[in-house]
C-alpha positions as CSV (number, residue, x, y, z in Angstrom):
1,M,65.7,52.3,65.3
2,A,64.3,55.7,66.6
3,T,65.3,54.9,70.4
4,T,68.3,53.2,69.8
5,S,69.3,56.7,67.4
6,R,68.5,58.9,70.1
7,A,70.1,57.0,72.6
8,R,73.5,56.8,70.8
9,L,73.3,60.5,69.9
10,A,72.8,61.1,73.4
11,R,76.0,59.3,74.9
12,L,77.9,60.8,71.9
13,L,76.9,64.8,72.8
14,A,77.1,64.2,76.8
15,P,80.6,64.2,77.0
16,A,80.7,67.3,74.6
17,A,78.1,69.1,76.7
18,L,79.7,68.6,80.1
19,L,83.5,69.4,78.5
20,A,80.9,72.9,76.8
21,L,79.7,73.2,80.5
22,V,83.1,73.1,82.2
23,A,85.1,75.4,79.7
24,L,82.3,78.1,80.4
25,W,82.7,77.9,84.1
26,L,86.1,77.9,84.0
27,V,85.7,81.3,82.0
28,G,83.4,82.3,84.2
29,L,86.2,82.1,86.8
30,G,88.2,84.3,85.2
31,L,85.7,87.4,85.2
32,G,86.5,89.9,87.9
33,L,89.5,88.7,89.6
34,P,92.3,90.6,90.0
35,P,95.6,90.8,88.1
36,A,97.2,87.8,88.9
37,G,99.3,88.0,92.6
38,A,96.5,90.2,93.7
39,Q,95.7,89.7,97.2
40,A,92.2,89.8,99.0
41,G,91.4,92.9,100.6
42,G,93.3,95.1,98.7
43,A,96.7,96.9,98.7
44,G,98.9,96.5,101.8
45,V,102.1,96.0,103.7
46,G,102.6,92.9,105.5
47,G,105.4,90.3,106.7
48,T,106.0,87.7,109.5
49,L,108.4,88.1,112.4
50,V,111.1,85.5,112.9
51,G,113.5,85.5,115.9
52,S,117.2,84.5,115.5
53,D,115.7,81.1,116.7
54,R,113.6,81.0,113.6
55,E,110.5,81.1,116.1
56,P,107.4,84.0,114.8
57,V,107.7,86.8,117.2
58,A,104.2,87.6,118.5
59,G,102.2,90.5,119.9
60,V,105.2,93.6,117.9
61,T,103.3,96.5,116.5
62,V,104.3,97.5,113.0
63,V,102.6,100.9,111.7
64,V,102.5,102.0,108.4
65,A,102.1,106.0,107.4
66,Q,102.2,108.1,104.4
67,D,104.2,111.3,104.3
68,G,103.8,111.5,107.9
69,T,100.5,110.7,108.3
70,E,99.3,107.2,110.0
71,I,97.5,105.1,107.9
72,G,96.8,101.9,109.9
73,R,98.6,99.9,112.4
74,G,98.7,95.4,112.7
75,E,100.5,93.2,115.2
76,S,101.9,90.1,114.9
77,G,100.2,86.9,115.3
78,D,101.5,83.9,117.5
79,D,102.6,82.6,113.4
80,G,104.0,86.2,113.3
81,V,102.3,87.2,110.6
82,W,101.1,91.0,110.0
83,R,99.4,92.7,107.6
84,V,98.3,96.6,107.5
85,G,96.1,97.6,104.8
86,V,96.5,100.5,103.0
87,P,93.7,102.9,101.2
88,E,95.8,103.2,97.5
89,A,98.6,102.2,95.7
90,G,101.5,104.3,96.6
91,T,104.9,104.9,98.9
92,Y,104.8,104.3,102.7
93,Q,106.8,104.6,105.6
94,V,106.7,101.3,107.7
95,T,108.3,101.2,111.3
96,L,108.5,98.2,113.7
97,D,107.7,99.7,116.9
98,V,110.7,98.5,119.4
99,S,109.0,99.2,122.5
100,T,107.0,96.1,121.4
101,L,109.4,93.6,121.1
102,P,109.1,90.9,123.3
103,E,112.6,90.8,126.1
104,G,115.8,89.3,124.3
105,V,114.9,90.2,121.1
106,S,115.6,93.7,119.3
107,L,116.4,95.0,115.6
108,R,120.0,93.8,114.4
109,D,119.8,97.6,112.8
110,P,118.5,99.7,114.6
111,D,118.4,102.5,111.8
112,R,115.9,100.2,110.1
113,Q,113.1,100.4,112.8
114,T,111.5,102.6,110.2
115,L,111.5,102.0,106.3
116,D,111.0,104.8,104.1
117,G,109.9,104.3,100.1
118,V,108.1,101.0,100.6
119,R,105.9,100.7,97.1
120,V,102.6,99.1,97.0
121,R,101.1,98.3,93.7
122,E,97.5,98.0,93.6
123,G,95.6,95.2,95.3
124,L,98.9,93.5,96.1
125,T,100.3,93.2,99.8
126,K,103.8,94.2,99.4
127,T,106.5,92.4,102.0
128,V,108.6,93.9,104.3
129,L,111.3,92.5,106.4
130,F,112.3,93.5,109.2
131,A,115.9,91.4,110.6
132,L,115.4,90.5,114.1
133,G,118.3,89.4,116.5
134,E,118.9,88.3,120.3
135,G,118.7,92.0,122.5
136,G,118.8,92.8,125.6
137,A,115.7,94.0,127.8
138,R,112.4,94.7,125.8
139,G,113.1,97.0,122.8
140,S,116.3,97.4,123.4
141,H,118.6,98.1,120.6
142,A,121.8,96.6,120.0
143,P,125.1,98.5,119.9
144,S,125.9,99.2,115.9
145,G,129.2,97.1,116.1
146,S,127.7,94.1,118.1
147,R,124.9,93.2,115.5
148,T,127.1,91.2,113.2
149,S,128.0,88.3,115.8
150,W,124.2,87.9,116.3
151,P,122.7,84.9,115.1
152,T,120.7,85.8,112.0
153,G,116.7,86.4,112.0
154,S,114.3,88.0,110.1
155,A,110.7,88.8,108.9
156,S,109.3,87.3,105.7
157,A,106.0,87.2,104.4
158,S,103.6,84.5,103.7
159,C,100.8,87.1,102.7
């Protein structure tokens, strides 16, 4: 009878013990993690460059500076994604190097080559958008009056 009682007790306690272990594991996962929304790799600026045809734009250089001092630069990959890490939370300037745009692609608004006042929070990647459209020669700018007739293209982050 003692063996039967022990077996019954073990069958009753096994699910409870398993549940307790899972609960401890889940609590342990929450320890030491950055706040919700934080990105692995620390603070940064990033985005995805997409042309007016909604295709990724690769090989474009983006430069991040703070108070006129370059912090870092990145290049968009085959998927159009780029990211530049920054040392800390703060306000940065982000510049798209138009000379690296492929032929036929330009900024829809040439005055938006440099974005000032980009605020980055600790541990997060700030999404930056550069609106791209069809253009002339490599790195050329559209005349300000003609950009409204271009199909829309943009940069959006998937970081």
